[in-house]
C-alpha positions as CSV (number, residue, x, y, z in Angstrom):
1,M,0.0,0.0,0.0
2,L,1.5,3.3,-1.1
3,A,1.7,6.0,1.6
4,I,0.3,8.9,-0.5
5,K,-0.1,12.0,1.7
6,E,-2.5,14.9,1.1
7,N,-2.1,18.6,1.4
8,I,1.6,18.4,2.5
9,S,3.6,21.6,3.1
10,L,6.5,22.0,0.8
11,K,8.2,24.8,2.7
12,T,11.0,22.6,4.0
13,L,11.3,20.7,0.7
14,N,12.3,23.7,-1.5
15,T,15.4,25.8,-0.9
16,F,13.5,29.0,-1.7
17,G,11.4,28.3,1.3
18,M,8.1,28.9,-0.5
19,D,5.2,28.2,1.9
20,V,3.0,26.2,-0.5
21,Q,1.4,22.8,-0.4
22,A,1.2,19.8,-2.6
23,Q,-2.3,18.3,-3.1
24,Y,-0.7,14.8,-3.0
25,F,2.8,13.7,-2.1
26,L,4.6,10.4,-2.3
27,D,8.1,9.3,-1.3
28,L,9.4,6.3,-3.3
29,H,11.9,4.4,-1.3
30,N,12.6,1.5,-3.7
31,E,11.6,0.2,-7.2
32,F,8.9,-2.0,-5.8
33,E,7.1,1.1,-4.7
34,L,7.8,2.8,-8.0
35,F,6.2,-0.1,-10.0
36,E,3.3,-0.2,-7.5
37,F,2.7,3.5,-8.3
38,I,3.0,2.9,-12.1
39,K,0.0,0.5,-11.8
40,Q,-2.0,3.5,-10.6
41,S,-0.3,6.2,-12.6
42,K,-3.0,6.7,-15.2
43,S,-5.4,7.8,-12.5
44,W,-3.1,10.8,-11.6
45,P,-3.7,13.5,-14.2
46,K,-0.7,15.6,-13.2
47,T,2.6,14.5,-11.7
48,L,5.8,16.3,-10.8
49,M,9.1,14.7,-9.8
50,L,11.0,16.5,-7.0
51,G,14.6,16.0,-5.9
52,G,16.3,18.2,-3.4
53,G,14.0,21.1,-4.3
54,S,17.1,23.3,-5.0
55,N,16.3,24.5,-8.5
56,I,12.6,25.2,-8.3
57,L,10.3,28.1,-7.5
58,F,6.8,27.1,-6.5
59,T,4.3,29.9,-7.2
60,K,1.2,28.3,-5.6
61,K,-0.3,25.0,-4.3
62,Y,0.6,22.2,-6.6
63,E,-2.7,20.7,-7.8
64,G,-1.5,17.1,-8.5
65,L,0.9,14.5,-7.2
66,I,4.6,15.2,-6.3
67,L,6.9,12.2,-6.4
68,R,10.2,12.2,-4.6
69,P,12.6,9.3,-5.4
70,M,14.5,8.3,-2.2
71,F,16.5,5.4,-3.7
72,K,19.9,4.9,-2.1
73,G,23.2,3.3,-3.0
74,I,26.7,3.9,-4.4
75,V,28.6,1.0,-6.0
76,K,31.6,0.4,-8.2
77,V,30.6,-1.4,-11.3
78,Q,33.6,-1.5,-13.6
79,E,37.3,-0.7,-13.4
80,T,40.3,-0.3,-15.7
81,D,43.9,0.9,-15.1
82,T,42.8,4.5,-15.5
83,K,39.0,4.6,-15.1
84,M,36.3,3.6,-12.5
85,M,32.6,3.3,-13.2
86,I,30.5,4.3,-10.2
87,K,26.7,3.7,-10.2
88,V,24.7,5.9,-7.8
89,A,21.0,5.8,-7.0
90,A,18.8,8.9,-7.7
91,G,17.9,9.7,-4.1
92,E,21.5,10.2,-2.9
93,N,22.5,13.7,-2.0
94,W,24.7,15.2,-4.8
95,D,27.4,16.6,-2.6
96,T,27.6,13.5,-0.4
97,F,28.2,11.5,-3.6
98,V,30.9,14.0,-4.8
99,A,32.6,13.8,-1.4
100,A,32.6,9.9,-1.6
101,T,34.3,10.0,-5.1
102,V,37.0,12.4,-3.9
103,E,37.7,10.2,-0.9
104,M,38.1,7.3,-3.3
105,G,40.7,9.3,-5.2
106,L,38.5,9.5,-8.3
107,G,38.5,12.7,-10.3
108,G,35.8,14.3,-12.4
109,L,33.2,15.7,-10.0
110,E,35.3,17.8,-7.6
111,N,34.5,21.1,-9.4
112,L,30.8,20.3,-8.8
113,S,31.2,20.3,-5.0
114,L,28.6,21.8,-2.8
115,I,26.0,22.1,-5.5
116,P,22.7,21.4,-3.7
117,G,20.2,18.8,-4.7
118,N,20.0,15.1,-5.4
119,V,21.8,12.9,-7.9
120,G,18.7,12.0,-9.9
121,T,18.0,15.6,-11.0
122,C,21.5,16.6,-11.9
123,P,21.3,15.4,-15.6
124,I,18.0,17.2,-16.2
125,Q,19.7,20.6,-15.9
126,N,23.1,19.2,-16.8
127,I,24.5,21.0,-13.7
128,G,27.9,22.6,-14.0
129,A,30.4,24.8,-12.3
130,Y,33.9,26.0,-12.8
131,G,34.3,24.6,-16.3
132,V,32.9,21.2,-15.7
133,E,29.4,19.8,-16.4
134,V,27.7,16.5,-15.5
135,A,27.7,15.7,-19.3
136,D,31.6,15.5,-19.1
137,V,31.5,12.5,-16.8
138,L,28.2,10.8,-17.1
139,E,28.4,7.4,-18.8
140,S,24.7,6.5,-18.8
141,L,21.6,6.6,-16.7
142,E,18.6,4.3,-16.1
143,A,15.0,5.6,-16.1
144,V,11.5,4.2,-15.9
145,H,8.5,5.6,-17.8
146,L,5.8,6.5,-15.3
147,L,2.9,5.5,-17.6
148,S,4.2,2.4,-19.4
149,G,6.6,1.1,-16.8
150,E,9.3,0.7,-19.6
151,R,12.8,0.7,-18.2
152,I,15.4,2.3,-20.5
153,T,19.1,3.0,-20.4
154,F,20.2,6.3,-21.9
155,N,23.8,6.6,-22.8
156,N,25.5,10.0,-22.8
157,A,24.7,10.9,-26.4
158,A,21.0,9.9,-26.0
159,C,20.6,12.5,-23.2
160,H,21.2,15.3,-25.8
161,F,23.1,17.5,-23.3
162,G,23.5,21.2,-23.8
163,Y,24.2,24.2,-21.6
164,R,21.7,23.6,-18.7
165,E,19.8,21.4,-21.1
166,S,19.0,17.7,-21.7
167,I,16.3,15.6,-23.4
168,F,14.5,15.3,-20.0
169,K,13.4,18.9,-20.3
170,R,11.3,18.1,-23.4
171,S,7.6,17.5,-22.8
172,D,7.7,14.0,-24.3
173,Y,10.4,12.9,-21.9
174,K,9.2,14.4,-18.7
175,N,7.4,11.2,-17.7
176,Y,10.7,9.4,-17.3
177,L,11.8,9.0,-13.7
178,I,15.6,8.6,-13.4
179,T,16.5,5.8,-11.0
180,S,20.3,5.6,-11.2
181,L,23.3,7.1,-13.0
182,T,26.7,5.7,-13.9
183,F,29.7,8.0,-13.9
184,C,33.1,7.3,-15.6
185,L,35.7,8.8,-13.2
186,N,39.5,9.1,-13.5
187,K,41.9,7.3,-11.3
188,N,44.7,9.6,-12.5
189,P,42.8,12.9,-12.6
190,T,43.7,16.1,-14.3
191,L,42.7,19.2,-12.3
192,H,40.5,21.8,-14.0
193,T,41.4,25.1,-12.3
194,Q,41.1,27.5,-15.2
195,Y,37.8,29.1,-14.1
196,G,37.2,31.6,-11.4
197,D,39.8,32.0,-8.7
198,L,40.4,28.3,-8.1
199,Q,44.2,28.4,-8.6
200,N,44.5,31.4,-6.2
201,E,42.2,29.8,-3.7
202,M,44.2,26.6,-3.7
203,Q,47.4,28.5,-3.2
204,M,45.9,30.5,-0.4
205,L,44.6,27.4,1.4
206,G,47.9,25.5,0.7
207,V,46.1,22.5,-0.7
208,H,46.6,20.3,-3.8
209,G,45.1,17.4,-5.7
210,I,41.4,16.7,-6.2
211,G,40.8,17.0,-2.4
212,G,42.4,20.4,-2.4
213,L,40.4,21.5,-5.4
214,R,37.2,20.4,-3.7
215,Q,38.2,22.4,-0.6
216,A,38.8,25.5,-2.8
217,V,35.4,25.2,-4.6
218,M,33.7,24.8,-1.2
219,S,35.5,27.7,0.3
220,I,34.6,30.0,-2.6
221,R,30.9,28.9,-2.7
222,K,30.5,29.3,1.1
223,R,32.0,32.8,0.9
224,K,29.9,34.0,-2.0
225,L,26.6,32.1,-1.7
226,P,23.9,32.5,0.9
227,D,22.9,29.6,3.2
228,P,19.3,28.6,2.3
229,E,18.7,28.1,6.0
230,E,19.3,31.8,6.4
231,F,18.0,33.2,3.1
232,G,15.9,31.0,0.9
233,N,17.4,30.7,-2.6
234,A,17.8,28.4,-5.5
235,G,21.4,29.1,-6.3
236,S,22.0,30.7,-9.7
237,F,18.7,32.1,-10.9
238,F,19.8,32.9,-14.4
239,K,21.8,31.0,-17.0
240,N,25.0,32.5,-18.3
241,P,24.1,33.9,-21.8
242,I,25.6,32.1,-24.8
243,V,26.0,34.7,-27.6
244,K,27.4,35.0,-31.1
245,K,30.9,36.4,-31.6
246,K,29.6,39.7,-32.8
247,D,27.8,40.2,-29.5
248,A,30.8,39.1,-27.5
249,D,33.0,41.5,-29.4
250,R,30.5,44.3,-28.9
251,I,30.5,43.7,-25.1
252,L,34.3,43.4,-25.0
253,S,34.9,46.5,-27.1
254,D,33.4,48.7,-24.3
255,N,34.3,46.4,-21.4
256,S,37.7,44.7,-21.9
257,N,37.5,43.1,-18.4
258,A,34.1,41.4,-19.0
259,P,34.4,37.6,-18.4
260,C,34.0,35.9,-21.7
261,Y,34.7,32.3,-22.7
262,Q,34.6,30.6,-26.0
263,V,32.4,27.5,-26.1
264,K,31.2,25.2,-28.9
265,N,30.2,26.1,-32.4
266,G,32.0,29.5,-32.4
267,M,29.7,30.8,-29.6
268,F,30.8,32.7,-26.4
269,K,29.6,32.5,-22.8
270,L,29.2,35.7,-20.9
271,S,28.9,36.0,-17.1
272,A,25.3,36.8,-16.1
273,A,26.6,37.8,-12.7
274,W,28.9,40.4,-14.2
275,L,26.2,41.8,-16.4
276,I,23.8,42.1,-13.4
277,D,26.6,43.7,-11.3
278,Q,27.4,46.2,-14.0
279,C,23.7,47.3,-13.8
280,G,24.3,48.3,-10.2
281,L,21.8,45.6,-9.0
282,K,23.9,43.8,-6.4
283,G,22.0,44.0,-3.1
284,F,18.9,45.5,-4.9
285,E,15.7,44.8,-3.0
286,H,12.1,44.4,-4.2
287,G,9.7,43.8,-1.4
288,R,10.9,40.7,0.6
289,A,13.1,39.5,-2.3
290,A,16.6,40.8,-3.1
291,V,19.6,40.3,-5.2
292,H,22.3,38.8,-3.0
293,S,24.9,41.3,-1.9
294,K,27.9,39.0,-2.7
295,Q,26.7,37.1,-5.7
296,P,24.2,39.0,-8.0
297,L,23.3,35.8,-9.9
298,V,21.5,34.6,-6.7
299,L,18.0,35.9,-5.8
300,I,17.1,35.5,-2.1
301,N,14.0,35.3,0.0
302,K,14.6,37.7,2.9
303,G,11.8,36.1,4.8
304,N,8.2,35.1,3.8
305,A,8.6,36.5,0.3
306,Q,5.9,35.7,-2.2
307,A,6.9,33.9,-5.4
308,S,5.4,36.9,-7.3
309,E,8.0,39.2,-5.6
310,I,10.9,37.0,-6.8
311,I,9.5,36.7,-10.3
312,E,9.0,40.5,-10.5
313,L,12.5,41.1,-9.3
314,S,13.9,38.7,-11.9
315,Q,12.0,40.5,-14.7
316,M,13.4,43.8,-13.5
317,I,16.9,42.3,-13.8
318,I,16.2,40.9,-17.3
319,N,14.9,44.3,-18.4
320,R,17.8,46.3,-17.0
321,V,20.5,44.0,-18.5
322,F,18.8,44.1,-21.9
323,S,18.5,47.8,-21.8
324,K,22.1,48.3,-20.9
325,F,23.8,45.5,-22.9
326,G,21.2,44.2,-25.4
327,I,21.7,40.8,-23.9
328,Q,18.7,38.6,-23.0
329,L,18.9,36.7,-19.7
330,H,16.9,33.5,-19.2
331,P,16.0,31.9,-15.8
332,E,17.8,28.7,-14.9
333,V,15.3,28.0,-12.1
334,N,12.2,26.0,-12.9
335,I,9.1,28.1,-12.1
336,I,6.1,25.9,-11.2
C-alpha cells in the first residue's frame, strides 16, 4: 500500500522556502514502490518529480501529485587501469556523492562540489560549475517511464546534453523518472582550475590534488553564496548567456574586463553575474526579495517572500540587463 499523503507543506522541501502545499505527495523508497505507483499512474492527471528542491520556485499550491525518489546506494561497477565506473542511486545527496568519489581518489566531480540537490535531478539541468558539467563525466543513466513502466538506459549521447539542457526537459520525456546514474571517473585525474579564482584559492589554502580542489570550490561557494537556511534561494537564478561572436565582441569593445569564454560552435559564454553587477543591482531589493549582496546571480527570499516578488525582481533584472547591454537573460530555475 503506497503512503500517499494529502495537502503536504513544501516549505522545507524547496530551498527558496516557498510556503505552499502539494495536493498529494509520495516518497518512493525503492523500485517495488515505483512499480506499484505505475500500476495506478494513469489515475493521476498531473505528476511532478521532486529531488532536493534546489532549482525550483513554487508559485502556488501544486494541484496534483509530487513524487520524490528516495533510492539509495553507491557501488563500483567496472574498473580499468585508468577509469572507474561508479553507479549511484537517484535519491543520494549530490554533494555527499561528490565527497565519496573524492575520498576514493577519483577525479571528475570535484569542481561540482557543494551544489545542492539530489543525484537524480543533476542530468536534467546538466548541472555545471567552474568549467565542468555532468555531461563531461556521465556514462549512462537508467530511467523508468511512469505510464508504461518501460525501463530504458540512456547513454550520454542519448541525453542530448547542452548548456543547462537535456532531453529530459522536453515535454515528451518528462514522464521518465531517473532511478540511477553511472559515472566514468578518473583514477589519475587532471585538475580543472582555469575558471574563477580556483588556482589562487588553492594556493591561499595551501592545498593540492582533487581533495584540495574540492576544498577550494567549497571555500569560494561558502564565501559567496547564501545559506538557504538563512535566506531562501535556488542558487544561480539565471543561465549565463551564450552569444554570437559579434555580440561578445561588442561587449568586450566597451568592457575589456568582461568575463567571456569561447564555447562550442563558435559561440561565447558571458557572465550573467557580471552583467547584473554592472547594472548596479547587487543588493537591490524588491519587497521581501533581493539580489544577493555578494553574488548577483542569486536571488534571495529575505523572509516570507511571495513567489510573485521573486518573479517581478527577476523581470526587473532581465529588463535592466537588456536595456544596458542588449543581452537577454533566461532563468535557470524551474518556475512551477
